[in-house]
C-alpha positions as protocol buffer text, in pm:
chain_id: "A"
residue {
  index: 1
  type: MET
  ca { x: -2051 y: 2055 z: -4970 }
}
residue {
  index: 2
  type: LYS
  ca { x: -2096 y: 1680 z: -4927 }
}
residue {
  index: 3
  type: LYS
  ca { x: -1743 y: 1620 z: -5054 }
}
residue {
  index: 4
  type: LEU
  ca { x: -1608 y: 1874 z: -4803 }
}
residue {
  index: 5
  type: LEU
  ca { x: -1795 y: 1712 z: -4513 }
}
residue {
  index: 6
  type: PHE
  ca { x: -1676 y: 1368 z: -4621 }
}
residue {
  index: 7
  type: ALA
  ca { x: -1317 y: 1493 z: -4639 }
}
residue {
  index: 8
  type: VAL
  ca { x: -1340 y: 1644 z: -4288 }
}
residue {
  index: 9
  type: PHE
  ca { x: -1492 y: 1321 z: -4153 }
}
residue {
  index: 10
  type: ALA
  ca { x: -1221 y: 1112 z: -4317 }
}
residue {
  index: 11
  type: VAL
  ca { x: -941 y: 1330 z: -4173 }
}
residue {
  index: 12
  type: CYS
  ca { x: -1095 y: 1322 z: -3822 }
}
residue {
  index: 13
  type: SER
  ca { x: -1143 y: 944 z: -3839 }
}
residue {
  index: 14
  type: ALA
  ca { x: -784 y: 893 z: -3947 }
}
residue {
  index: 15
  type: TYR
  ca { x: -658 y: 1120 z: -3668 }
}
residue {
  index: 16
  type: ILE
  ca { x: -860 y: 938 z: -3401 }
}
residue {
  index: 17
  type: ALA
  ca { x: -749 y: 597 z: -3529 }
}
residue {
  index: 18
  type: GLN
  ca { x: -386 y: 712 z: -3520 }
}
residue {
  index: 19
  type: ALA
  ca { x: -414 y: 859 z: -3170 }
}
residue {
  index: 20
  type: GLN
  ca { x: -606 y: 569 z: -3016 }
}
residue {
  index: 21
  type: VAL
  ca { x: -391 y: 380 z: -2765 }
}
residue {
  index: 22
  type: GLN
  ca { x: -493 y: 121 z: -2507 }
}
residue {
  index: 23
  type: SER
  ca { x: -270 y: -21 z: -2235 }
}
residue {
  index: 24
  type: PHE
  ca { x: -302 y: -253 z: -1937 }
}
residue {
  index: 25
  type: GLY
  ca { x: -63 y: -361 z: -1663 }
}
residue {
  index: 26
  type: PRO
  ca { x: 22 y: -408 z: -1294 }
}
residue {
  index: 27
  type: THR
  ca { x: 82 y: -128 z: -1044 }
}
residue {
  index: 28
  type: LEU
  ca { x: 232 y: -119 z: -695 }
}
residue {
  index: 29
  type: GLY
  ca { x: 229 y: 173 z: -456 }
}
residue {
  index: 30
  type: PHE
  ca { x: 288 y: 330 z: -116 }
}
residue {
  index: 31
  type: ASN
  ca { x: -10 y: 462 z: 82 }
}
residue {
  index: 32
  type: TYR
  ca { x: -17 y: 742 z: 338 }
}
residue {
  index: 33
  type: ALA
  ca { x: -369 y: 720 z: 484 }
}
residue {
  index: 34
  type: TRP
  ca { x: -568 y: 879 z: 766 }
}
residue {
  index: 35
  type: LEU
  ca { x: -923 y: 974 z: 868 }
}
residue {
  index: 36
  type: SER
  ca { x: -1045 y: 1332 z: 898 }
}
residue {
  index: 37
  type: ASP
  ca { x: -1203 y: 1473 z: 1215 }
}
residue {
  index: 38
  type: VAL
  ca { x: -1039 y: 1215 z: 1442 }
}
residue {
  index: 39
  type: ASP
  ca { x: -874 y: 1355 z: 1757 }
}
residue {
  index: 40
  type: ASN
  ca { x: -514 y: 1261 z: 1843 }
}
residue {
  index: 41
  type: ALA
  ca { x: -483 y: 1069 z: 1516 }
}
residue {
  index: 42
  type: SER
  ca { x: -185 y: 1003 z: 1291 }
}
residue {
  index: 43
  type: SER
  ca { x: -148 y: 855 z: 946 }
}
residue {
  index: 44
  type: ARG
  ca { x: -76 y: 493 z: 865 }
}
residue {
  index: 45
  type: PRO
  ca { x: 189 y: 415 z: 605 }
}
residue {
  index: 46
  type: SER
  ca { x: 91 y: 105 z: 406 }
}
residue {
  index: 47
  type: TYR
  ca { x: 65 y: -20 z: 47 }
}
residue {
  index: 48
  type: ASN
  ca { x: -160 y: -87 z: -251 }
}
residue {
  index: 49
  type: ILE
  ca { x: -138 y: -331 z: -540 }
}
residue {
  index: 50
  type: GLY
  ca { x: -350 y: -381 z: -848 }
}
residue {
  index: 51
  type: PHE
  ca { x: -395 y: -320 z: -1219 }
}
residue {
  index: 52
  type: THR
  ca { x: -445 y: -14 z: -1437 }
}
residue {
  index: 53
  type: TYR
  ca { x: -613 y: 29 z: -1776 }
}
residue {
  index: 54
  type: ASN
  ca { x: -567 y: 338 z: -1993 }
}
residue {
  index: 55
  type: TYR
  ca { x: -750 y: 440 z: -2308 }
}
residue {
  index: 56
  type: SER
  ca { x: -640 y: 741 z: -2511 }
}
residue {
  index: 57
  type: ILE
  ca { x: -845 y: 854 z: -2807 }
}
residue {
  index: 58
  type: LEU
  ca { x: -688 y: 1200 z: -2847 }
}
residue {
  index: 59
  type: GLN
  ca { x: -327 y: 1314 z: -2858 }
}
residue {
  index: 60
  type: ASN
  ca { x: -353 y: 1489 z: -2521 }
}
residue {
  index: 61
  type: GLY
  ca { x: -653 y: 1322 z: -2360 }
}
residue {
  index: 62
  type: GLY
  ca { x: -760 y: 989 z: -2226 }
}
residue {
  index: 63
  type: VAL
  ca { x: -931 y: 798 z: -1948 }
}
residue {
  index: 64
  type: GLY
  ca { x: -796 y: 543 z: -1706 }
}
residue {
  index: 65
  type: ILE
  ca { x: -937 y: 311 z: -1444 }
}
residue {
  index: 66
  type: GLU
  ca { x: -757 y: 120 z: -1171 }
}
residue {
  index: 67
  type: ALA
  ca { x: -860 y: -176 z: -959 }
}
residue {
  index: 68
  type: ARG
  ca { x: -638 y: -215 z: -657 }
}
residue {
  index: 69
  type: TYR
  ca { x: -622 y: -366 z: -312 }
}
residue {
  index: 70
  type: SER
  ca { x: -554 y: -71 z: -82 }
}
residue {
  index: 71
  type: GLU
  ca { x: -468 y: -93 z: 288 }
}
residue {
  index: 72
  type: GLU
  ca { x: -580 y: 227 z: 459 }
}
residue {
  index: 73
  type: GLY
  ca { x: -690 y: 337 z: 807 }
}
residue {
  index: 74
  type: VAL
  ca { x: -577 y: 546 z: 1102 }
}
residue {
  index: 75
  type: LYS
  ca { x: -381 y: 532 z: 1428 }
}
residue {
  index: 76
  type: GLN
  ca { x: -534 y: 709 z: 1730 }
}
residue {
  index: 77
  type: ASP
  ca { x: -429 y: 773 z: 2091 }
}
residue {
  index: 78
  type: VAL
  ca { x: -718 y: 773 z: 2338 }
}
residue {
  index: 79
  type: GLY
  ca { x: -610 y: 816 z: 2700 }
}
residue {
  index: 80
  type: ASN
  ca { x: -371 y: 532 z: 2782 }
}
residue {
  index: 81
  type: ALA
  ca { x: -484 y: 328 z: 2483 }
}
residue {
  index: 82
  type: THR
  ca { x: -371 y: 322 z: 2119 }
}
residue {
  index: 83
  type: ILE
  ca { x: -620 y: 225 z: 1851 }
}
residue {
  index: 84
  type: THR
  ca { x: -478 y: 108 z: 1518 }
}
residue {
  index: 85
  type: SER
  ca { x: -738 y: 54 z: 1247 }
}
residue {
  index: 86
  type: LYS
  ca { x: -646 y: -128 z: 926 }
}
residue {
  index: 87
  type: ILE
  ca { x: -926 y: -62 z: 677 }
}
residue {
  index: 88
  type: ASN
  ca { x: -870 y: -262 z: 360 }
}
residue {
  index: 89
  type: TYR
  ca { x: -1050 y: -169 z: 38 }
}
residue {
  index: 90
  type: ILE
  ca { x: -1084 y: -267 z: -322 }
}
residue {
  index: 91
  type: ARG
  ca { x: -1047 y: 84 z: -460 }
}
residue {
  index: 92
  type: LEU
  ca { x: -1160 y: 184 z: -810 }
}
residue {
  index: 93
  type: PRO
  ca { x: -1037 y: 529 z: -920 }
}
residue {
  index: 94
  type: LEU
  ca { x: -1161 y: 662 z: -1255 }
}
residue {
  index: 95
  type: LYS
  ca { x: -913 y: 910 z: -1404 }
}
residue {
  index: 96
  type: PHE
  ca { x: -967 y: 1171 z: -1673 }
}
residue {
  index: 97
  type: GLN
  ca { x: -613 y: 1237 z: -1794 }
}
residue {
  index: 98
  type: TYR
  ca { x: -441 y: 1518 z: -1980 }
}
residue {
  index: 99
  type: PHE
  ca { x: -101 y: 1438 z: -2135 }
}
residue {
  index: 100
  type: PHE
  ca { x: 156 y: 1705 z: -2216 }
}
residue {
  index: 101
  type: GLY
  ca { x: 370 y: 1681 z: -2526 }
}
residue {
  index: 102
  type: LYS
  ca { x: 296 y: 1495 z: -2848 }
}
residue {
  index: 103
  type: LEU
  ca { x: 184 y: 1141 z: -2914 }
}
residue {
  index: 104
  type: GLY
  ca { x: 487 y: 922 z: -2974 }
}
residue {
  index: 105
  type: GLU
  ca { x: 726 y: 1110 z: -2745 }
}
residue {
  index: 106
  type: ASN
  ca { x: 912 y: 890 z: -2498 }
}
residue {
  index: 107
  type: PHE
  ca { x: 843 y: 1106 z: -2191 }
}
residue {
  index: 108
  type: ARG
  ca { x: 496 y: 1252 z: -2133 }
}
residue {
  index: 109
  type: PRO
  ca { x: 397 y: 1428 z: -1808 }
}
residue {
  index: 110
  type: LYS
  ca { x: 28 y: 1413 z: -1715 }
}
residue {
  index: 111
  type: VAL
  ca { x: -233 y: 1543 z: -1475 }
}
residue {
  index: 112
  type: PHE
  ca { x: -558 y: 1367 z: -1387 }
}
residue {
  index: 113
  type: ALA
  ca { x: -872 y: 1391 z: -1178 }
}
residue {
  index: 114
  type: GLY
  ca { x: -1194 y: 1198 z: -1122 }
}
residue {
  index: 115
  type: PRO
  ca { x: -1407 y: 1000 z: -877 }
}
residue {
  index: 116
  type: SER
  ca { x: -1277 y: 719 z: -658 }
}
residue {
  index: 117
  type: PHE
  ca { x: -1497 y: 438 z: -524 }
}
residue {
  index: 118
  type: ALA
  ca { x: -1400 y: 182 z: -260 }
}
residue {
  index: 119
  type: PHE
  ca { x: -1549 y: -137 z: -117 }
}
residue {
  index: 120
  type: LEU
  ca { x: -1445 y: -259 z: 228 }
}
residue {
  index: 121
  type: VAL
  ca { x: -1307 y: -615 z: 213 }
}
residue {
  index: 122
  type: GLY
  ca { x: -1142 y: -660 z: 553 }
}
residue {
  index: 123
  type: GLY
  ca { x: -887 y: -544 z: 806 }
}
residue {
  index: 124
  type: LYS
  ca { x: -847 y: -553 z: 1183 }
}
residue {
  index: 125
  type: SER
  ca { x: -875 y: -279 z: 1443 }
}
residue {
  index: 126
  type: GLU
  ca { x: -654 y: -326 z: 1751 }
}
residue {
  index: 127
  type: VAL
  ca { x: -696 y: -153 z: 2086 }
}
residue {
  index: 128
  type: ARG
  ca { x: -380 y: -169 z: 2300 }
}
residue {
  index: 129
  type: SER
  ca { x: -381 y: -60 z: 2662 }
}
residue {
  index: 130
  type: GLY
  ca { x: -68 y: -162 z: 2851 }
}
residue {
  index: 131
  type: GLU
  ca { x: -19 y: -533 z: 2791 }
}
residue {
  index: 132
  type: LEU
  ca { x: -384 y: -590 z: 2696 }
}
residue {
  index: 133
  type: THR
  ca { x: -476 y: -604 z: 2326 }
}
residue {
  index: 134
  type: THR
  ca { x: -828 y: -636 z: 2190 }
}
residue {
  index: 135
  type: THR
  ca { x: -891 y: -706 z: 1821 }
}
residue {
  index: 136
  type: VAL
  ca { x: -1209 y: -623 z: 1632 }
}
residue {
  index: 137
  type: ASP
  ca { x: -1297 y: -686 z: 1267 }
}
residue {
  index: 138
  type: SER
  ca { x: -1294 y: -352 z: 1083 }
}
residue {
  index: 139
  type: LYS
  ca { x: -1616 y: -455 z: 905 }
}
residue {
  index: 140
  type: ASP
  ca { x: -1790 y: -423 z: 1243 }
}
residue {
  index: 141
  type: LEU
  ca { x: -1674 y: -62 z: 1282 }
}
residue {
  index: 142
  type: TYR
  ca { x: -1668 y: 93 z: 935 }
}
residue {
  index: 143
  type: GLU
  ca { x: -1907 y: 132 z: 645 }
}
residue {
  index: 144
  type: SER
  ca { x: -1877 y: -109 z: 351 }
}
residue {
  index: 145
  type: PHE
  ca { x: -1866 y: 162 z: 79 }
}
residue {
  index: 146
  type: ASP
  ca { x: -1675 y: 484 z: 27 }
}
residue {
  index: 147
  type: ALA
  ca { x: -1672 y: 746 z: -247 }
}
residue {
  index: 148
  type: GLY
  ca { x: -1454 y: 1049 z: -299 }
}
residue {
  index: 149
  type: LEU
  ca { x: -1256 y: 1261 z: -543 }
}
residue {
  index: 150
  type: GLN
  ca { x: -902 y: 1200 z: -663 }
}
residue {
  index: 151
  type: GLY
  ca { x: -651 y: 1432 z: -827 }
}
residue {
  index: 152
  type: GLY
  ca { x: -288 y: 1391 z: -912 }
}
residue {
  index: 153
  type: ALA
  ca { x: 3 y: 1410 z: -1153 }
}
residue {
  index: 154
  type: GLY
  ca { x: 271 y: 1186 z: -1296 }
}
residue {
  index: 155
  type: PHE
  ca { x: 436 y: 1075 z: -1617 }
}
residue {
  index: 156
  type: ASN
  ca { x: 453 y: 794 z: -1870 }
}
residue {
  index: 157
  type: TYR
  ca { x: 794 y: 685 z: -2001 }
}
residue {
  index: 158
  type: ARG
  ca { x: 832 y: 456 z: -2300 }
}
residue {
  index: 159
  type: LEU
  ca { x: 1052 y: 156 z: -2213 }
}
residue {
  index: 160
  type: ALA
  ca { x: 1004 y: -23 z: -2545 }
}
residue {
  index: 161
  type: GLU
  ca { x: 760 y: -37 z: -2833 }
}
residue {
  index: 162
  type: ARG
  ca { x: 409 y: -37 z: -2676 }
}
residue {
  index: 163
  type: THR
  ca { x: 553 y: -70 z: -2323 }
}
residue {
  index: 164
  type: TRP
  ca { x: 538 y: 221 z: -2075 }
}
residue {
  index: 165
  type: LEU
  ca { x: 655 y: 291 z: -1723 }
}
residue {
  index: 166
  type: ASN
  ca { x: 379 y: 475 z: -1533 }
}
residue {
  index: 167
  type: PHE
  ca { x: 443 y: 695 z: -1229 }
}
residue {
  index: 168
  type: ASP
  ca { x: 157 y: 862 z: -1038 }
}
residue {
  index: 169
  type: VAL
  ca { x: 121 y: 1072 z: -722 }
}
residue {
  index: 170
  type: ALA
  ca { x: -242 y: 1117 z: -616 }
}
residue {
  index: 171
  type: TYR
  ca { x: -456 y: 1254 z: -335 }
}
residue {
  index: 172
  type: THR
  ca { x: -799 y: 1105 z: -257 }
}
residue {
  index: 173
  type: HIS
  ca { x: -1051 y: 1311 z: -60 }
}
residue {
  index: 174
  type: GLY
  ca { x: -1329 y: 1094 z: 82 }
}
residue {
  index: 175
  type: LEU
  ca { x: -1679 y: 1243 z: 87 }
}
residue {
  index: 176
  type: ILE
  ca { x: -1858 y: 983 z: 301 }
}
residue {
  index: 177
  type: ASP
  ca { x: -1843 y: 937 z: 678 }
}
residue {
  index: 178
  type: VAL
  ca { x: -1712 y: 580 z: 676 }
}
residue {
  index: 179
  type: THR
  ca { x: -1769 y: 539 z: 1050 }
}
residue {
  index: 180
  type: GLY
  ca { x: -2145 y: 592 z: 1004 }
}
residue {
  index: 181
  type: GLU
  ca { x: -2358 y: 447 z: 1283 }
}
residue {
  index: 182
  type: LYS
  ca { x: -2102 y: 177 z: 1363 }
}
residue {
  index: 183
  type: ASN
  ca { x: -1863 y: 400 z: 1552 }
}
residue {
  index: 184
  type: SER
  ca { x: -1893 y: 674 z: 1813 }
}
residue {
  index: 185
  type: SER
  ca { x: -1655 y: 900 z: 1618 }
}
residue {
  index: 186
  type: THR
  ca { x: -1674 y: 1042 z: 1266 }
}
residue {
  index: 187
  type: GLY
  ca { x: -1421 y: 1026 z: 989 }
}
residue {
  index: 188
  type: LYS
  ca { x: -1372 y: 1050 z: 615 }
}
residue {
  index: 189
  type: ASN
  ca { x: -1092 y: 880 z: 425 }
}
residue {
  index: 190
  type: ARG
  ca { x: -787 y: 1081 z: 328 }
}
residue {
  index: 191
  type: LEU
  ca { x: -522 y: 912 z: 115 }
}
residue {
  index: 192
  type: VAL
  ca { x: -197 y: 1004 z: -56 }
}
residue {
  index: 193
  type: ASN
  ca { x: -53 y: 732 z: -276 }
}
residue {
  index: 194
  type: VAL
  ca { x: 260 y: 705 z: -486 }
}
residue {
  index: 195
  type: ASN
  ca { x: 239 y: 435 z: -753 }
}
residue {
  index: 196
  type: LEU
  ca { x: 473 y: 278 z: -1007 }
}
residue {
  index: 197
  type: GLY
  ca { x: 360 y: 41 z: -1277 }
}
residue {
  index: 198
  type: VAL
  ca { x: 422 y: -103 z: -1622 }
}
residue {
  index: 199
  type: ALA
  ca { x: 157 y: -90 z: -1895 }
}
residue {
  index: 200
  type: PHE
  ca { x: 154 y: -289 z: -2218 }
}
residue {
  index: 201
  type: GLY
  ca { x: -19 y: -148 z: -2524 }
}
residue {
  index: 202
  type: PHE
  ca { x: -258 y: -341 z: -2745 }
}
């Protein structure tokens, strides 16, 4: 019995060691952001840039975390005025990933989901009425922390040995009213991002 258990343990350990892959690299993306529950509002196209780290311990499973500078916000028409809010975050999505296909294949589609946390680092909110423009620091209007859920899909494509092209499309659904007590309105972050990056294995 002990020999059987040892053999099973040895096989499992060898499989995990073979499947274990870590990678790290830069990512750049396009943002399509808005706030929920805001009247006469439209989305703001913008960008994000950062780094991604992926750790796979199973043939079809792994986890990933990103740290990126993400410009988000909303554009709103109020009477004769237009309010454009740039809300800039350091966003940290944690992704639980499922990869299709087998380890070692050049092209592997994936799906992922997990929490997304964000810390407000800056941005300006402009109010334009005719020729008059008033600028306010977004930190004076919006909460400093946000949390939500992210889900998405994409693929990894092997460019060279231990070098992958990563493509992701994700939707982030904010759960916190980021206007809080600092703003007369209410709103939760909504974000669609399309990202492309290169990851290097180690």
